[in-house]
C-alpha positions as CSV (number, residue, x, y, z in Angstrom):
1,M,168.4,236.3,222.6
2,K,165.9,239.0,222.6
3,I,168.6,241.6,220.9
4,Y,168.8,238.6,218.3
5,L,164.9,238.8,217.8
6,Q,164.9,242.4,217.4
7,K,167.7,242.8,215.1
8,N,166.6,240.0,213.0
9,K,162.9,241.9,213.1
10,F,164.4,244.9,212.1
11,I,166.3,243.0,208.7
12,N,163.3,241.6,207.7
13,S,161.3,245.3,208.3
14,L,164.2,246.8,206.0
15,K,164.0,243.6,203.4
16,Y,159.7,244.6,203.4
17,K,160.1,248.6,202.6
18,K,162.7,247.3,199.8
19,Q,160.7,244.8,198.2
20,F,157.8,247.2,198.5
21,K,159.1,250.0,197.0
22,Q,160.5,247.9,194.2
23,K,157.1,246.5,193.3
24,S,155.5,249.9,193.6
25,I,158.2,251.8,191.1
26,L,157.3,248.6,188.6
27,T,153.4,249.3,189.4
28,K,154.2,253.1,187.8
29,V,156.3,251.7,184.9
30,K,154.0,249.1,183.8
31,K,151.0,252.1,184.0
32,F,153.5,254.4,182.2
33,L,153.8,252.0,179.4
34,V,151.0,250.9,179.4
35,I,149.8,255.0,178.5
36,I,152.0,255.4,176.0
37,T,151.3,252.4,174.2
38,L,147.8,253.7,174.0
39,C,148.5,257.1,173.0
40,L,150.6,255.5,170.1
41,F,148.2,253.3,169.0
42,L,145.7,256.3,169.3
43,M,148.6,258.7,166.7
44,F,148.7,255.9,164.4
45,F,144.7,254.7,164.1
46,Y,144.4,258.7,163.6
47,K,147.2,258.7,160.8
48,F,145.6,255.7,159.1
49,Y,142.3,256.6,158.9
50,S,143.0,260.2,158.1
51,H,144.6,259.2,155.1
52,T,143.2,256.1,154.0
53,D,139.9,255.9,151.4
54,I,138.7,252.2,150.2
55,S,140.2,250.2,153.1
56,V,138.0,251.3,155.9
57,K,135.1,253.5,153.7
58,N,132.5,251.2,156.2
59,L,134.5,253.4,158.9
60,R,133.1,256.2,157.6
61,P,129.5,257.9,157.7
62,K,127.5,256.8,154.4
63,K,127.0,259.1,151.6
64,R,123.9,261.0,151.4
65,L,122.2,259.5,148.6
66,K,121.2,261.7,145.5
67,I,117.6,262.0,145.2
68,G,116.4,263.4,141.6
69,V,112.8,265.4,142.5
70,V,110.9,265.4,139.0
71,G,108.0,267.8,138.9
72,V,106.7,270.3,136.7
73,A,108.6,273.5,135.1
74,H,110.9,275.9,136.9
75,I,108.7,279.0,136.3
76,F,108.2,281.6,138.9
77,N,104.8,280.9,141.0
78,V,104.7,281.3,144.7
79,G,103.1,277.6,144.6
80,N,106.0,276.2,142.2
81,N,109.0,277.5,143.9
82,M,107.5,277.0,147.4
83,I,106.8,273.2,147.2
84,K,110.5,272.7,145.2
85,Y,112.0,274.4,148.7
86,A,109.9,273.0,151.0
87,I,110.4,269.4,149.7
88,S,114.2,270.2,149.2
89,V,114.3,271.3,153.2
90,V,112.5,268.3,154.3
91,L,114.8,265.4,152.0
92,S,117.9,267.2,153.3
93,N,116.8,267.4,156.8
94,L,116.1,263.2,156.4
95,G,119.6,262.8,155.3
96,F,119.2,262.8,151.6
97,E,121.1,265.1,148.7
98,P,117.6,266.8,147.0
99,Y,118.0,267.5,143.5
100,I,115.1,269.2,141.8
101,I,114.5,268.4,138.6
102,G,112.7,270.4,135.8
103,S,112.1,272.3,132.3
104,H,112.9,275.9,132.0
105,P,110.8,278.5,130.0
106,T,113.4,280.9,129.5
107,N,111.1,284.0,130.1
108,Y,110.4,282.8,134.0
109,S,113.3,283.4,136.7
110,M,114.8,280.9,138.6
111,E,116.5,283.0,141.0
112,F,115.2,281.9,144.2
113,L,115.5,278.2,143.2
114,K,119.0,278.7,142.7
115,K,119.6,280.1,146.0
116,T,117.6,278.0,148.1
117,T,117.8,274.3,146.2
118,N,120.1,272.0,144.1
119,V,118.0,273.0,141.0
120,I,118.5,271.0,137.6
121,T,116.9,271.9,134.6
122,R,116.2,269.4,131.9
123,N,113.8,270.5,129.0
124,N,114.5,266.8,128.1
125,L,114.2,264.1,130.8
126,S,115.8,261.3,129.1
127,E,119.2,263.8,129.5
128,I,118.6,261.7,132.9
129,K,121.3,258.8,133.3
130,P,120.5,255.5,135.4
131,N,123.5,256.6,137.4
132,D,122.9,260.3,137.9
133,Y,120.6,259.6,141.0
134,D,119.6,256.5,143.4
135,I,116.3,257.1,143.9
136,L,113.8,259.0,141.4
137,M,110.9,260.5,143.2
138,V,107.6,262.3,141.2
139,N,107.2,265.5,142.9
140,S,103.7,267.0,144.2
141,D,101.7,270.1,142.6
142,Q,99.8,268.9,140.1
143,T,102.2,266.7,138.3
144,W,99.1,264.1,137.4
145,R,97.2,267.0,136.0
146,K,97.0,266.9,132.2
147,Y,98.0,270.5,131.0
148,S,98.4,269.3,127.1
149,R,97.9,266.2,124.9
150,N,101.3,265.9,124.9
151,S,100.9,262.6,126.7
152,S,105.2,261.7,126.3
153,R,106.1,264.5,128.1
154,F,103.1,264.0,130.7
155,L,104.3,260.3,130.9
156,D,107.6,262.0,131.9
157,I,107.1,263.9,134.5
158,G,104.1,261.9,136.1
159,F,105.2,258.7,135.6
160,L,109.2,258.6,135.4
161,K,108.4,256.9,131.8
162,F,111.9,258.0,130.2
163,A,113.3,255.8,133.2
164,Q,111.0,252.3,133.1
165,D,113.5,250.1,132.2
166,W,115.7,251.4,135.0
167,N,116.8,249.3,137.9
168,I,116.2,252.0,140.8
169,K,113.8,253.2,143.3
170,K,110.6,255.3,142.5
171,F,107.9,256.9,144.0
172,V,105.4,259.3,143.8
173,Y,104.7,261.5,146.7
174,G,101.3,264.2,146.6
175,A,100.5,264.2,143.1
176,S,97.3,266.7,142.4
177,I,94.9,265.6,139.4
178,G,93.6,268.9,140.7
179,F,90.0,268.1,139.2
180,D,87.0,266.0,140.5
181,Y,86.8,264.0,137.5
182,W,89.2,261.4,135.2
183,D,90.8,262.9,132.1
184,F,92.3,260.4,131.2
185,S,91.1,257.2,127.9
186,P,91.4,253.5,128.7
187,T,94.4,253.2,126.5
188,E,96.1,255.4,128.9
189,D,94.9,253.8,131.9
190,L,96.9,250.7,130.8
191,I,100.1,252.8,129.9
192,M,100.1,254.3,133.5
193,K,99.1,251.2,135.3
194,K,102.4,249.8,133.5
195,L,104.3,252.6,134.7
196,L,103.3,252.5,137.9
197,K,103.9,248.5,138.8
198,N,107.4,249.1,139.2
199,F,106.8,252.0,141.8
200,T,107.4,251.3,146.0
201,G,104.7,254.1,146.7
202,V,102.1,256.4,145.4
203,S,100.4,259.1,147.6
204,V,97.9,262.2,146.4
205,R,97.2,265.6,147.8
206,E,93.6,265.3,147.6
207,M,91.3,263.1,148.9
208,G,88.9,262.9,145.9
209,S,91.7,261.7,144.2
210,I,92.5,258.3,146.1
211,K,89.0,257.4,144.3
212,L,89.6,258.0,141.0
213,I,92.9,256.5,141.0
214,Q,91.1,253.0,142.9
215,R,88.6,253.0,139.9
216,H,91.2,253.8,137.3
217,L,94.2,252.7,138.1
218,G,93.4,249.4,140.6
219,I,95.8,251.1,143.6
220,T,94.6,252.9,147.0
221,P,97.1,255.9,146.7
222,E,98.1,257.2,150.5
223,L,96.8,260.5,151.5
224,V,99.6,263.1,152.4
225,L,100.1,267.2,152.8
226,D,101.3,269.5,150.3
227,P,104.9,269.5,150.9
228,T,104.7,273.2,152.0
229,L,102.6,272.1,155.4
230,L,106.0,269.9,156.2
231,I,108.2,272.3,157.8
232,D,107.7,274.6,160.5
233,K,107.1,278.3,159.1
234,K,110.4,279.1,160.7
235,Y,112.1,278.0,157.6
236,Y,110.2,280.4,155.4
237,L,110.9,283.3,158.2
238,K,114.5,282.5,157.9
239,L,114.3,283.6,154.1
240,I,113.2,287.0,155.0
241,K,114.8,287.5,158.2
242,D,116.9,290.6,156.4
243,Y,114.1,292.0,154.5
244,R,114.0,295.4,154.4
245,N,110.3,297.0,154.3
246,N,110.6,300.3,152.4
247,N,107.3,301.1,152.1
248,D,104.6,302.3,154.6
249,Y,103.0,299.3,155.3
250,N,103.6,298.4,158.8
251,I,103.2,295.0,160.6
252,N,99.4,294.1,161.4
253,N,98.0,297.3,159.5
254,Y,96.8,296.1,156.0
255,I,95.2,293.5,154.1
256,F,97.0,291.3,151.8
257,I,95.5,290.2,148.3
258,Y,96.9,287.8,146.1
259,T,94.7,287.2,142.9
260,F,95.6,286.5,139.1
261,G,94.6,289.7,137.6
262,N,94.0,293.3,138.6
263,I,91.8,293.6,140.9
264,K,91.2,297.6,140.5
265,K,89.5,296.7,137.2
266,P,85.5,297.0,136.9
267,R,85.4,294.1,135.4
268,H,87.6,292.0,137.5
269,R,85.7,289.0,139.1
270,M,86.3,290.4,142.3
271,N,86.4,293.9,142.1
272,R,83.3,294.0,143.7
273,L,85.1,293.2,147.2
274,Y,87.6,295.0,146.6
275,E,85.9,298.5,146.0
276,E,84.2,297.0,149.6
277,L,87.5,297.1,151.4
278,I,88.7,300.2,150.4
279,L,84.9,301.9,151.6
280,R,85.6,300.3,155.1
281,G,89.1,302.3,155.0
282,E,91.1,299.0,154.8
283,K,94.6,299.5,153.6
284,I,95.4,297.2,150.7
285,Y,98.6,295.5,149.6
286,D,97.9,293.4,146.4
287,Y,100.8,291.6,145.6
288,N,100.3,291.2,141.9
289,L,100.4,295.4,141.3
290,H,103.8,295.6,142.3
291,N,106.6,295.3,140.0
292,N,109.5,292.8,140.2
293,Q,107.8,291.1,142.9
294,T,110.0,288.2,144.6
295,I,108.8,285.1,146.6
296,E,110.8,287.1,149.5
297,D,107.7,289.6,148.5
298,F,105.2,287.3,149.4
299,L,106.5,285.7,152.2
300,Y,107.2,289.0,154.2
301,Y,103.8,290.3,153.0
302,I,101.7,287.6,154.0
303,S,103.7,286.8,157.8
304,N,103.0,290.8,158.4
305,C,99.2,291.4,157.2
306,K,96.5,291.1,159.1
307,A,93.6,289.2,156.6
308,V,94.3,287.7,153.2
309,V,92.2,287.7,150.3
310,T,93.4,285.3,147.8
311,E,92.3,282.8,144.9
312,S,95.6,281.0,145.0
313,F,95.8,277.6,146.6
314,H,99.2,278.4,148.3
315,G,97.8,281.7,148.8
316,T,95.5,279.9,151.0
317,I,98.0,277.0,152.7
318,F,100.4,280.2,153.3
319,S,97.2,281.7,155.1
320,I,97.0,278.6,157.4
321,I,100.3,278.6,158.3
322,F,101.3,282.0,159.5
323,N,97.6,281.9,161.3
324,K,96.2,284.8,159.4
325,P,92.3,285.2,158.8
326,F,91.5,284.3,155.0
327,I,89.0,284.0,152.3
328,T,89.4,282.3,149.2
329,I,87.7,282.6,145.7
330,A,87.8,279.4,143.8
331,R,87.4,280.8,140.5
332,R,85.1,278.3,138.2
333,G,87.3,277.0,135.6
334,L,90.2,276.3,137.5
335,P,91.0,273.0,139.1
336,L,88.8,273.1,142.1
337,E,89.0,269.7,144.1
338,R,92.3,271.0,146.0
339,F,90.3,273.8,147.6
340,K,87.4,271.2,148.1
341,S,90.0,268.9,149.8
342,L,91.8,271.2,152.1
343,G,88.8,272.7,153.3
344,K,87.3,269.4,154.2
345,L,90.5,268.1,155.6
346,L,91.2,271.2,157.7
347,D,87.4,271.8,158.5
348,I,87.4,275.4,156.9
349,E,85.2,275.1,154.2
350,N,83.4,278.2,155.3
351,R,86.4,280.3,154.2
352,I,86.8,279.2,150.4
353,I,83.9,280.1,148.5
354,Y,83.1,279.4,145.0
355,Y,81.2,282.5,144.2
356,N,82.0,286.8,144.3
357,N,79.7,287.0,148.1
358,I,80.9,290.3,149.3
359,S,79.6,288.9,152.9
360,N,81.9,286.5,153.4
361,I,84.0,289.8,154.1
362,N,83.4,289.5,157.8
363,L,85.4,286.3,158.2
364,L,88.7,288.5,157.5
365,S,87.6,290.0,160.8
366,S,87.2,286.4,162.8
367,P,90.2,284.3,163.9
368,L,91.2,281.6,162.1
369,N,89.9,278.3,163.9
370,V,92.4,275.6,162.4
371,N,92.8,272.0,164.0
372,Y,96.7,272.3,164.0
373,S,96.6,269.6,166.1
374,L,95.7,267.9,163.0
375,I,98.0,268.8,160.9
376,E,101.1,267.7,162.8
377,E,99.5,264.1,163.1
378,L,98.9,264.7,158.5
379,K,102.9,266.2,158.7
380,I,104.3,262.7,160.9
381,R,102.1,260.7,158.4
382,S,103.6,262.2,155.3
383,I,106.9,262.1,156.9
384,N,106.6,258.5,157.2
385,Y,105.7,257.8,154.0
386,L,108.8,259.0,153.0
387,K,110.7,257.5,155.0
388,K,109.7,253.9,154.2
389,N,109.9,255.2,150.5
390,L,113.6,256.1,150.9
391,K,114.7,253.0,152.6
C-alpha cells in the first residue's frame, strides 16, 4: 500500500511539472505574439502618418500663423531696422511667422533686414490681399506721427485702411505720435475712430499719448515698451559674434557718439560738448563720420564703449540695453515726447537734457542707475499684450 501511494505521488508530480512547463511555454508564446503585434501596429502607424496629409492633419502640429507687420518705410536707420528685427524675434519666439511690410525708397539699403527678417516691400499697401496673412499688426515706431498731409498713406500704415473691410484680426503695437500735442482735424478723428472699431487692441509707446488718444479717439490704449526692449541683449550680441574690429578702438577706451550731422563743425549744436571731451583727452568714436557704416558697426561700438553721447531715441535705448553711462541731447523741433516718456518711466530724466549744457558731461563717468527689474515687469506686460491680441 505504501509503495502504491509513493508511485501515485510520483506520477502526479510528473503530470504537474509537465502542465507547468506547458503553461510556461504558452505564456512566453503569448508575450511574444503581443510584442510582435505591437511592433507591427507601430510600423503601420508610422508609415501611415508619414505619408498621409489631410486625413490626419489634426494630429500634426498647428501651422505657424502668418503675421503681417505693417510699419514705416524700410530705410537705413538704426531705430527703424532694430525695431523690425526685434519684433520679428519676439513674434517668432511666440510661435508665429512674421513678415515685415513697408515701402522701400530705392536709395536706402535693406541689406540688414534681408539678412535678419522676412522683409516684404509694398510701396502700395493695397497690393496686399486678404488671404496673404492670418493677422495684421501695426508696428511700433512713429506710425501715428503725421509726417505729411498724405492722409491716405498715413491711414494705411497706422490704421490699416486698406484692410478696413477684411474679416481678419487687426491690432496696434506701440504706436508713437512723437509729440505731446494732437496734430489731427476733427474730420480725421472720425475716420480714425471708425477704422479702429474693428481692432482687437491699441497700445502706445509713450505715456503722454494715452490722454491725447482718450480725448480725441475715445479709447484708452495700453502702454507697452519699444520692441527693442522686449528681447534680451544676447540677440543683439549674436549679430556681432563674428565682428572684426579693424581699428584701434579697444573695449571701454572710447566714448561713442551717435548724433545727426558733423559734430566737429563749429556751428553744430553739440560742438562745444565735443570740444570739451577732446580737451579732457577722451577718445571719440563718431558713428556718423565713418563711411558705409552698418547696423553691426553700431552694435559693436556702442556695446564696447565706456559711455555714449547721443541725440537719438534708439541711441538712448541701446545705451540702456548695454548699461552704458550716457547723455541724450533732445533737440528742439523734434518729437520729444518719446524722450520725456522714457526718462520718466525709467527714472533717468537727468540724463536727457534739452539744451547744450556741457556741465552734464560729468554724467558720462557716473554709473547708469536704471531699474532693470521694472523693465522686466514692463516687458512681461508688453508680451502679454501681444499674446492676447494674437490668440
